[in-house]
Jmol script that loads the backbone (N, CA, C; Angstrom):
load data "model"
ATOM      1  N   MET A   1       1.000  -1.169   0.164  1.00  0.00           N
ATOM      2  CA  MET A   1       0.142  -0.281   0.040  1.00  0.00           C
ATOM      3  C   MET A   1       0.747   1.114  -0.122  1.00  0.00           C
ATOM      4  N   THR A   2       0.666   2.470  -1.052  1.00  0.00           N
ATOM      5  CA  THR A   2       1.637   3.449  -1.037  1.00  0.00           C
ATOM      6  C   THR A   2       0.755   4.563  -0.435  1.00  0.00           C
ATOM      7  N   THR A   3       1.680   5.640   0.090  1.00  0.00           N
ATOM      8  CA  THR A   3       0.949   6.821   0.791  1.00  0.00           C
ATOM      9  C   THR A   3       0.984   8.040  -0.417  1.00  0.00           C
ATOM     10  N   SER A   4      -0.207   8.522  -0.396  1.00  0.00           N
ATOM     11  CA  SER A   4      -0.231   9.295  -1.052  1.00  0.00           C
ATOM     12  C   SER A   4       0.326  10.479  -0.706  1.00  0.00           C
ATOM     13  N   PRO A   5       0.350  11.731  -1.426  1.00  0.00           N
ATOM     14  CA  PRO A   5       1.509  12.879  -0.673  1.00  0.00           C
ATOM     15  C   PRO A   5       0.663  13.709   0.389  1.00  0.00           C
ATOM     16  N   ALA A   6      -0.869  13.659  -0.259  1.00  0.00           N
ATOM     17  CA  ALA A   6      -1.537  14.719   0.853  1.00  0.00           C
ATOM     18  C   ALA A   6      -1.583  13.819   2.096  1.00  0.00           C
ATOM     19  N   ASP A   7      -1.502  12.315   2.456  1.00  0.00           N
ATOM     20  CA  ASP A   7      -1.392  11.432   3.573  1.00  0.00           C
ATOM     21  C   ASP A   7      -0.146  11.772   4.092  1.00  0.00           C
ATOM     22  N   ALA A   8       0.661  11.709   3.239  1.00  0.00           N
ATOM     23  CA  ALA A   8       2.227  11.898   3.989  1.00  0.00           C
ATOM     24  C   ALA A   8       2.304  13.570   4.467  1.00  0.00           C
ATOM     25  N   VAL A   9       1.786  14.432   4.471  1.00  0.00           N
ATOM     26  CA  VAL A   9       1.188  15.854   4.660  1.00  0.00           C
ATOM     27  C   VAL A   9       0.722  16.201   6.212  1.00  0.00           C
ATOM     28  N   CYS A  10      -0.413  15.289   5.773  1.00  0.00           N
ATOM     29  CA  CYS A  10      -1.550  15.194   6.947  1.00  0.00           C
ATOM     30  C   CYS A  10      -0.296  14.424   8.148  1.00  0.00           C
ATOM     31  N   GLY A  11       0.166  12.827   8.185  1.00  0.00           N
ATOM     32  CA  GLY A  11       0.862  12.023   9.168  1.00  0.00           C
ATOM     33  C   GLY A  11       2.190  13.348   9.496  1.00  0.00           C
ATOM     34  N   ALA A  12       3.021  14.132   8.552  1.00  0.00           N
ATOM     35  CA  ALA A  12       3.620  14.743   9.289  1.00  0.00           C
ATOM     36  C   ALA A  12       2.976  16.255  10.099  1.00  0.00           C
ATOM     37  N   VAL A  13       1.985  16.825   9.716  1.00  0.00           N
ATOM     38  CA  VAL A  13       2.005  17.226  10.512  1.00  0.00           C
ATOM     39  C   VAL A  13       0.947  17.127  11.492  1.00  0.00           C
ATOM     40  N   THR A  14       0.414  15.892  11.623  1.00  0.00           N
ATOM     41  CA  THR A  14      -0.330  15.144  13.263  1.00  0.00           C
ATOM     42  C   THR A  14       0.922  14.771  13.891  1.00  0.00           C
ATOM     43  N   ASP A  15       2.296  14.336  13.183  1.00  0.00           N
ATOM     44  CA  ASP A  15       3.261  14.097  14.517  1.00  0.00           C
ATOM     45  C   ASP A  15       3.911  15.317  15.221  1.00  0.00           C
ATOM     46  N   ALA A  16       3.845  16.151  14.667  1.00  0.00           N
ATOM     47  CA  ALA A  16       4.711  17.637  14.701  1.00  0.00           C
ATOM     48  C   ALA A  16       3.745  18.146  15.507  1.00  0.00           C
ATOM     49  N   VAL A  17       2.413  18.179  15.274  1.00  0.00           N
ATOM     50  CA  VAL A  17       1.117  18.891  16.302  1.00  0.00           C
ATOM     51  C   VAL A  17       1.060  18.202  17.565  1.00  0.00           C
ATOM     52  N   LEU A  18       0.978  17.302  17.543  1.00  0.00           N
ATOM     53  CA  LEU A  18       1.154  15.858  18.965  1.00  0.00           C
ATOM     54  C   LEU A  18       2.789  16.498  19.436  1.00  0.00           C
ATOM     55  N   ALA A  19       3.259  16.626  19.133  1.00  0.00           N
ATOM     56  CA  ALA A  19       4.790  16.947  20.050  1.00  0.00           C
ATOM     57  C   ALA A  19       4.444  18.199  20.507  1.00  0.00           C
ATOM     58  N   VAL A  20       3.914  19.453  20.334  1.00  0.00           N
ATOM     59  CA  VAL A  20       3.743  20.632  20.779  1.00  0.00           C
ATOM     60  C   VAL A  20       3.491  20.322  22.375  1.00  0.00           C
ATOM     61  N   PRO A  21       4.156  20.828  23.002  1.00  0.00           N
ATOM     62  CA  PRO A  21       3.590  21.058  24.934  1.00  0.00           C
ATOM     63  C   PRO A  21       2.672  22.020  24.813  1.00  0.00           C
ATOM     64  N   GLY A  22       1.352  21.331  25.488  1.00  0.00           N
ATOM     65  CA  GLY A  22       0.194  21.626  25.355  1.00  0.00           C
ATOM     66  C   GLY A  22      -1.012  21.347  25.171  1.00  0.00           C
ATOM     67  N   VAL A  23      -0.998  20.855  23.841  1.00  0.00           N
ATOM     68  CA  VAL A  23      -1.874  19.692  23.145  1.00  0.00           C
ATOM     69  C   VAL A  23      -1.950  18.467  23.771  1.00  0.00           C
ATOM     70  N   ALA A  24      -2.754  18.034  24.119  1.00  0.00           N
ATOM     71  CA  ALA A  24      -3.607  16.805  24.532  1.00  0.00           C
ATOM     72  C   ALA A  24      -3.894  16.139  23.806  1.00  0.00           C
ATOM     73  N   CYS A  25      -4.821  15.982  22.380  1.00  0.00           N
ATOM     74  CA  CYS A  25      -4.917  15.150  21.419  1.00  0.00           C
ATOM     75  C   CYS A  25      -4.946  16.277  19.977  1.00  0.00           C
ATOM     76  N   LEU A  26      -5.800  15.476  19.428  1.00  0.00           N
ATOM     77  CA  LEU A  26      -5.999  16.172  18.245  1.00  0.00           C
ATOM     78  C   LEU A  26      -7.892  15.932  18.158  1.00  0.00           C
ATOM     79  N   ARG A  27      -8.314  16.592  18.114  1.00  0.00           N
ATOM     80  CA  ARG A  27     -10.518  16.061  18.016  1.00  0.00           C
ATOM     81  C   ARG A  27     -10.651  17.179  16.926  1.00  0.00           C
ATOM     82  N   PRO A  28     -11.593  16.816  16.370  1.00  0.00           N
ATOM     83  CA  PRO A  28     -12.637  17.799  15.140  1.00  0.00           C
ATOM     84  C   PRO A  28     -13.075  17.971  16.064  1.00  0.00           C
ATOM     85  N   GLY A  29     -14.059  19.407  15.642  1.00  0.00           N
ATOM     86  CA  GLY A  29     -15.053  19.832  16.260  1.00  0.00           C
ATOM     87  C   GLY A  29     -16.541  19.681  15.656  1.00  0.00           C
ATOM     88  N   LEU A  30     -17.642  20.046  15.949  1.00  0.00           N
ATOM     89  CA  LEU A  30     -18.549  19.239  15.547  1.00  0.00           C
ATOM     90  C   LEU A  30     -18.465  20.359  13.534  1.00  0.00           C
ATOM     91  N   ARG A  31     -18.084  21.636  13.177  1.00  0.00           N
ATOM     92  CA  ARG A  31     -17.771  21.786  11.850  1.00  0.00           C
ATOM     93  C   ARG A  31     -17.085  20.899  10.956  1.00  0.00           C
ATOM     94  N   GLY A  32     -16.010  20.380  11.819  1.00  0.00           N
ATOM     95  CA  GLY A  32     -15.026  19.336  10.807  1.00  0.00           C
ATOM     96  C   GLY A  32     -15.725  18.095  10.976  1.00  0.00           C
ATOM     97  N   LEU A  33     -16.554  17.691  11.804  1.00  0.00           N
ATOM     98  CA  LEU A  33     -17.135  16.535  11.532  1.00  0.00           C
ATOM     99  C   LEU A  33     -18.546  16.587  10.721  1.00  0.00           C
ATOM    100  N   LEU A  34     -19.148  17.550  10.722  1.00  0.00           N
ATOM    101  CA  LEU A  34     -20.063  18.075   9.175  1.00  0.00           C
ATOM    102  C   LEU A  34     -19.310  18.472   8.119  1.00  0.00           C
ATOM    103  N   GLN A  35     -17.833  18.959   8.093  1.00  0.00           N
ATOM    104  CA  GLN A  35     -17.330  18.865   6.665  1.00  0.00           C
ATOM    105  C   GLN A  35     -17.184  17.714   6.307  1.00  0.00           C
ATOM    106  N   ALA A  36     -17.125  16.591   6.388  1.00  0.00           N
ATOM    107  CA  ALA A  36     -16.767  15.534   6.393  1.00  0.00           C
ATOM    108  C   ALA A  36     -17.679  14.770   5.547  1.00  0.00           C
ATOM    109  N   ALA A  37     -18.874  14.489   5.881  1.00  0.00           N
ATOM    110  CA  ALA A  37     -19.733  14.329   5.081  1.00  0.00           C
ATOM    111  C   ALA A  37     -19.469  13.379   3.941  1.00  0.00           C
ATOM    112  N   GLY A  38     -19.241  11.799   4.808  1.00  0.00           N
ATOM    113  CA  GLY A  38     -18.748  10.720   3.174  1.00  0.00           C
ATOM    114  C   GLY A  38     -17.514  10.579   3.583  1.00  0.00           C
ATOM    115  N   ARG A  39     -16.678  11.492   4.296  1.00  0.00           N
ATOM    116  CA  ARG A  39     -15.485  10.628   4.002  1.00  0.00           C
ATOM    117  C   ARG A  39     -14.978  10.871   5.614  1.00  0.00           C
ATOM    118  N   ARG A  40     -13.712  10.219   5.966  1.00  0.00           N
ATOM    119  CA  ARG A  40     -13.435   9.838   7.466  1.00  0.00           C
ATOM    120  C   ARG A  40     -13.191  11.405   7.984  1.00  0.00           C
ATOM    121  N   PRO A  41     -14.192  11.955   8.979  1.00  0.00           N
ATOM    122  CA  PRO A  41     -13.681  13.309   9.722  1.00  0.00           C
ATOM    123  C   PRO A  41     -12.030  13.017  10.314  1.00  0.00           C
ATOM    124  N   GLY A  42     -11.504  14.159   9.799  1.00  0.00           N
ATOM    125  CA  GLY A  42     -10.304  14.893  10.629  1.00  0.00           C
ATOM    126  C   GLY A  42      -9.937  15.322  11.454  1.00  0.00           C
ATOM    127  N   ALA A  43      -8.951  15.619  12.616  1.00  0.00           N
ATOM    128  CA  ALA A  43      -8.734  16.737  13.005  1.00  0.00           C
ATOM    129  C   ALA A  43      -7.352  17.685  12.697  1.00  0.00           C
ATOM    130  N   VAL A  44      -7.222  17.225  11.378  1.00  0.00           N
ATOM    131  CA  VAL A  44      -6.317  17.399  10.438  1.00  0.00           C
ATOM    132  C   VAL A  44      -6.069  17.238   8.544  1.00  0.00           C
ATOM    133  N   ARG A  45      -6.568  18.393   8.298  1.00  0.00           N
ATOM    134  CA  ARG A  45      -7.231  18.608   6.721  1.00  0.00           C
ATOM    135  C   ARG A  45      -6.206  19.300   6.010  1.00  0.00           C
ATOM    136  N   VAL A  46      -5.240  19.120   4.940  1.00  0.00           N
ATOM    137  CA  VAL A  46      -4.828  19.612   4.534  1.00  0.00           C
ATOM    138  C   VAL A  46      -5.320  20.229   2.506  1.00  0.00           C
ATOM    139  N   ALA A  47      -5.141  21.070   2.552  1.00  0.00           N
ATOM    140  CA  ALA A  47      -5.900  21.481   0.707  1.00  0.00           C
ATOM    141  C   ALA A  47      -4.264  21.758  -0.332  1.00  0.00           C
ATOM    142  N   HIS A  48      -4.578  21.007  -1.466  1.00  0.00           N
ATOM    143  CA  HIS A  48      -3.477  21.446  -1.982  1.00  0.00           C
ATOM    144  C   HIS A  48      -3.659  22.218  -3.228  1.00  0.00           C
ATOM    145  N   ASP A  49      -3.183  23.244  -3.985  1.00  0.00           N
ATOM    146  CA  ASP A  49      -3.434  23.914  -5.074  1.00  0.00           C
ATOM    147  C   ASP A  49      -3.399  22.772  -6.582  1.00  0.00           C
ATOM    148  N   ALA A  50      -3.739  23.491  -7.982  1.00  0.00           N
ATOM    149  CA  ALA A  50      -3.537  22.807  -8.649  1.00  0.00           C
ATOM    150  C   ALA A  50      -2.341  22.093  -8.824  1.00  0.00           C
ATOM    151  N   ALA A  51      -1.094  22.867  -8.658  1.00  0.00           N
ATOM    152  CA  ALA A  51       0.565  22.547  -8.812  1.00  0.00           C
ATOM    153  C   ALA A  51       1.083  21.502  -7.671  1.00  0.00           C
ATOM    154  N   GLY A  52       0.062  20.960  -7.112  1.00  0.00           N
ATOM    155  CA  GLY A  52       0.407  20.175  -5.608  1.00  0.00           C
ATOM    156  C   GLY A  52       0.674  20.760  -4.802  1.00  0.00           C
ATOM    157  N   ALA A  53       0.969  21.980  -4.253  1.00  0.00           N
ATOM    158  CA  ALA A  53       1.656  22.395  -3.021  1.00  0.00           C
ATOM    159  C   ALA A  53       0.554  22.634  -2.146  1.00  0.00           C
ATOM    160  N   VAL A  54       0.716  22.633  -0.912  1.00  0.00           N
ATOM    161  CA  VAL A  54       0.454  22.630   0.427  1.00  0.00           C
ATOM    162  C   VAL A  54      -0.407  24.164  -0.083  1.00  0.00           C
ATOM    163  N   ARG A  55      -1.919  24.061  -0.066  1.00  0.00           N
ATOM    164  CA  ARG A  55      -2.371  25.525  -0.361  1.00  0.00           C
ATOM    165  C   ARG A  55      -2.915  26.454   1.317  1.00  0.00           C
ATOM    166  N   ALA A  56      -3.529  25.207   2.206  1.00  0.00           N
ATOM    167  CA  ALA A  56      -3.937  24.941   3.527  1.00  0.00           C
ATOM    168  C   ALA A  56      -4.045  24.542   4.417  1.00  0.00           C
ATOM    169  N   VAL A  57      -3.907  24.256   5.733  1.00  0.00           N
ATOM    170  CA  VAL A  57      -3.862  23.529   6.744  1.00  0.00           C
ATOM    171  C   VAL A  57      -4.946  23.538   7.839  1.00  0.00           C
ATOM    172  N   HIS A  58      -5.707  22.886   8.130  1.00  0.00           N
ATOM    173  CA  HIS A  58      -6.921  23.287   9.272  1.00  0.00           C
ATOM    174  C   HIS A  58      -6.335  22.016  10.344  1.00  0.00           C
ATOM    175  N   ILE A  59      -6.028  22.747  11.429  1.00  0.00           N
ATOM    176  CA  ILE A  59      -6.344  21.411  12.539  1.00  0.00           C
ATOM    177  C   ILE A  59      -7.043  21.951  13.832  1.00  0.00           C
ATOM    178  N   GLU A  60      -7.614  21.032  14.189  1.00  0.00           N
ATOM    179  CA  GLU A  60      -8.503  20.877  15.426  1.00  0.00           C
ATOM    180  C   GLU A  60      -7.556  20.561  16.482  1.00  0.00           C
ATOM    181  N   ILE A  61      -8.017  21.011  17.765  1.00  0.00           N
ATOM    182  CA  ILE A  61      -6.700  20.667  18.679  1.00  0.00           C
ATOM    183  C   ILE A  61      -7.741  20.664  20.293  1.00  0.00           C
ATOM    184  N   VAL A  62      -7.007  19.459  20.882  1.00  0.00           N
ATOM    185  CA  VAL A  62      -7.186  20.114  22.469  1.00  0.00           C
ATOM    186  C   VAL A  62      -6.483  20.105  23.123  1.00  0.00           C
ATOM    187  N   ALA A  63      -6.209  21.356  24.092  1.00  0.00           N
ATOM    188  CA  ALA A  63      -5.224  21.920  24.344  1.00  0.00           C
ATOM    189  C   ALA A  63      -5.493  21.575  26.467  1.00  0.00           C
ATOM    190  N   ARG A  64      -4.453  21.682  26.709  1.00  0.00           N
ATOM    191  CA  ARG A  64      -4.120  21.405  28.149  1.00  0.00           C
ATOM    192  C   ARG A  64      -4.531  22.665  28.815  1.00  0.00           C
ATOM    193  N   ALA A  65      -5.257  22.295  30.312  1.00  0.00           N
ATOM    194  CA  ALA A  65      -5.650  23.798  30.992  1.00  0.00           C
ATOM    195  C   ALA A  65      -4.035  24.167  31.711  1.00  0.00           C
ATOM    196  N   GLN A  66      -3.189  23.503  32.080  1.00  0.00           N
ATOM    197  CA  GLN A  66      -1.921  24.118  31.877  1.00  0.00           C
ATOM    198  C   GLN A  66      -0.775  25.069  31.539  1.00  0.00           C
ATOM    199  N   HIS A  67      -1.399  24.955  29.981  1.00  0.00           N
ATOM    200  CA  HIS A  67      -1.022  26.041  29.551  1.00  0.00           C
ATOM    201  C   HIS A  67      -1.525  27.376  28.348  1.00  0.00           C
ATOM    202  N   ARG A  68      -1.100  27.680  28.467  1.00  0.00           N
ATOM    203  CA  ARG A  68      -2.071  29.606  27.665  1.00  0.00           C
ATOM    204  C   ARG A  68      -2.251  28.812  26.558  1.00  0.00           C
ATOM    205  N   THR A  69      -4.220  28.819  26.132  1.00  0.00           N
ATOM    206  CA  THR A  69      -4.308  28.295  25.342  1.00  0.00           C
ATOM    207  C   THR A  69      -3.353  29.071  24.361  1.00  0.00           C
ATOM    208  N   ALA A  70      -3.527  30.410  23.735  1.00  0.00           N
ATOM    209  CA  ALA A  70      -3.063  31.143  22.688  1.00  0.00           C
ATOM    210  C   ALA A  70      -1.746  30.633  22.363  1.00  0.00           C
ATOM    211  N   ASP A  71      -0.926  30.446  23.584  1.00  0.00           N
ATOM    212  CA  ASP A  71       0.529  30.029  23.141  1.00  0.00           C
ATOM    213  C   ASP A  71       0.870  28.911  22.578  1.00  0.00           C
ATOM    214  N   VAL A  72      -0.280  27.954  23.046  1.00  0.00           N
ATOM    215  CA  VAL A  72      -0.436  26.591  22.463  1.00  0.00           C
ATOM    216  C   VAL A  72      -0.358  26.673  20.772  1.00  0.00           C
ATOM    217  N   ALA A  73      -2.138  27.394  20.648  1.00  0.00           N
ATOM    218  CA  ALA A  73      -2.039  27.483  18.989  1.00  0.00           C
ATOM    219  C   ALA A  73      -1.246  28.183  18.371  1.00  0.00           C
ATOM    220  N   ARG A  74      -1.045  29.469  19.082  1.00  0.00           N
ATOM    221  CA  ARG A  74       0.275  29.681  17.996  1.00  0.00           C
ATOM    222  C   ARG A  74       1.928  28.818  17.824  1.00  0.00           C
ATOM    223  N   ALA A  75       2.041  27.930  18.897  1.00  0.00           N
ATOM    224  CA  ALA A  75       3.180  26.727  18.342  1.00  0.00           C
ATOM    225  C   ALA A  75       2.464  25.963  17.836  1.00  0.00           C
ATOM    226  N   VAL A  76       1.494  25.459  17.609  1.00  0.00           N
ATOM    227  CA  VAL A  76       0.866  24.414  16.894  1.00  0.00           C
ATOM    228  C   VAL A  76       0.771  24.998  15.166  1.00  0.00           C
ATOM    229  N   ARG A  77       0.956  26.554  15.332  1.00  0.00           N
ATOM    230  CA  ARG A  77       0.309  26.943  13.686  1.00  0.00           C
ATOM    231  C   ARG A  77       2.415  26.938  13.339  1.00  0.00           C
ATOM    232  N   THR A  78       3.404  27.404  14.141  1.00  0.00           N
ATOM    233  CA  THR A  78       4.499  27.447  13.486  1.00  0.00           C
ATOM    234  C   THR A  78       5.221  25.383  13.456  1.00  0.00           C
ATOM    235  N   ALA A  79       4.906  25.031  14.018  1.00  0.00           N
ATOM    236  CA  ALA A  79       5.140  23.288  14.251  1.00  0.00           C
ATOM    237  C   ALA A  79       4.347  22.974  12.624  1.00  0.00           C
ATOM    238  N   ALA A  80       3.195  22.822  12.006  1.00  0.00           N
ATOM    239  CA  ALA A  80       2.311  22.529  11.360  1.00  0.00           C
ATOM    240  C   ALA A  80       2.566  23.332  10.526  1.00  0.00           C
ATOM    241  N   ALA A  81       3.429  24.660   9.883  1.00  0.00           N
ATOM    242  CA  ALA A  81       3.712  25.594   8.871  1.00  0.00           C
ATOM    243  C   ALA A  81       5.003  24.551   8.549  1.00  0.00           C
ATOM    244  N   GLU A  82       5.668  24.229   9.572  1.00  0.00           N
ATOM    245  CA  GLU A  82       7.255  23.686   8.958  1.00  0.00           C
ATOM    246  C   GLU A  82       6.645  22.599   8.544  1.00  0.00           C
ATOM    247  N   ALA A  83       6.612  21.316   9.281  1.00  0.00           N
ATOM    248  CA  ALA A  83       6.219  20.127   8.705  1.00  0.00           C
ATOM    249  C   ALA A  83       5.014  19.959   7.709  1.00  0.00           C
ATOM    250  N   ALA A  84       4.296  21.139   7.028  1.00  0.00           N
ATOM    251  CA  ALA A  84       3.579  20.868   6.008  1.00  0.00           C
ATOM    252  C   ALA A  84       3.982  22.321   5.127  1.00  0.00           C
ATOM    253  N   ALA A  85       5.665  22.468   4.928  1.00  0.00           N
ATOM    254  CA  ALA A  85       6.425  23.564   4.140  1.00  0.00           C
ATOM    255  C   ALA A  85       5.169  24.348   3.536  1.00  0.00           C
ATOM    256  N   ALA A  86       4.598  25.271   4.173  1.00  0.00           N
ATOM    257  CA  ALA A  86       3.699  26.083   3.441  1.00  0.00           C
ATOM    258  C   ALA A  86       3.958  27.417   4.724  1.00  0.00           C
ATOM    259  N   PRO A  87       3.271  28.181   4.301  1.00  0.00           N
ATOM    260  CA  PRO A  87       3.523  29.477   5.092  1.00  0.00           C
ATOM    261  C   PRO A  87       2.577  29.608   6.233  1.00  0.00           C
ATOM    262  N   PRO A  88       2.975  30.039   7.385  1.00  0.00           N
ATOM    263  CA  PRO A  88       1.982  30.393   8.669  1.00  0.00           C
ATOM    264  C   PRO A  88       0.315  30.651   8.433  1.00  0.00           C
ATOM    265  N   ALA A  89       0.768  31.663   7.584  1.00  0.00           N
ATOM    266  CA  ALA A  89      -0.417  31.842   6.985  1.00  0.00           C
ATOM    267  C   ALA A  89      -1.569  31.227   6.810  1.00  0.00           C
ATOM    268  N   ALA A  90      -1.304  30.370   5.853  1.00  0.00           N
ATOM    269  CA  ALA A  90      -2.179  29.120   4.889  1.00  0.00           C
ATOM    270  C   ALA A  90      -2.580  28.020   6.051  1.00  0.00           C
ATOM    271  N   VAL A  91      -2.460  28.033   7.604  1.00  0.00           N
ATOM    272  CA  VAL A  91      -2.099  27.015   8.781  1.00  0.00           C
ATOM    273  C   VAL A  91      -3.385  27.998   9.535  1.00  0.00           C
ATOM    274  N   THR A  92      -4.469  27.280  10.042  1.00  0.00           N
ATOM    275  CA  THR A  92      -5.617  27.636  10.992  1.00  0.00           C
ATOM    276  C   THR A  92      -5.369  26.830  11.864  1.00  0.00           C
ATOM    277  N   VAL A  93      -5.871  27.173  13.195  1.00  0.00           N
ATOM    278  CA  VAL A  93      -5.310  26.100  14.333  1.00  0.00           C
ATOM    279  C   VAL A  93      -7.318  26.670  14.969  1.00  0.00           C
ATOM    280  N   THR A  94      -7.897  25.724  15.161  1.00  0.00           N
ATOM    281  CA  THR A  94      -9.160  25.695  16.117  1.00  0.00           C
ATOM    282  C   THR A  94      -8.363  24.867  17.271  1.00  0.00           C
ATOM    283  N   VAL A  95      -8.978  25.662  18.786  1.00  0.00           N
ATOM    284  CA  VAL A  95      -9.030  25.001  19.775  1.00  0.00           C
ATOM    285  C   VAL A  95     -11.006  24.290  20.019  1.00  0.00           C
ATOM    286  N   THR A  96     -10.784  22.700  20.290  1.00  0.00           N
ATOM    287  CA  THR A  96     -11.834  22.493  20.441  1.00  0.00           C
ATOM    288  C   THR A  96     -12.409  22.224  21.492  1.00  0.00           C
ATOM    289  N   GLY A  97     -11.202  22.433  22.634  1.00  0.00           N
ATOM    290  CA  GLY A  97     -11.576  21.751  23.661  1.00  0.00           C
ATOM    291  C   GLY A  97     -10.498  22.027  24.536  1.00  0.00           C
ATOM    292  N   ILE A  98     -10.470  21.937  25.933  1.00  0.00           N
ATOM    293  CA  ILE A  98      -9.363  22.260  27.337  1.00  0.00           C
ATOM    294  C   ILE A  98      -9.621  21.443  28.185  1.00  0.00           C
ATOM    295  N   VAL A  99      -8.749  20.236  28.203  1.00  0.00           N
ATOM    296  CA  VAL A  99      -8.503  19.707  29.429  1.00  0.00           C
ATOM    297  C   VAL A  99      -7.357  19.899  30.410  1.00  0.00           C
TER     298      VAL A  99
END
end "model"
wireframe off; spacefill off
backbone 0.3
color backbone group
């Protein structure tokens, strides 16, 4: 079984995000579940342009209460942008919960 480039980027972003201090887990919120409609819902979604470059990365996380949520989201954005080889402006982070 081969891994598609999109799956490889999702995997790299997932690994990078889970390594960020203050991230408890990845969990899609209601919007992510509704947008999945017929697909497997995921907390990391990557969109590519026609040339195959990463155009947008959407990440939904649960943050730990011991950490400042804004700092965690900022660190997730940076880590995801590096993992996806995308500009930070292309990364959207949504905190779907705090534990």
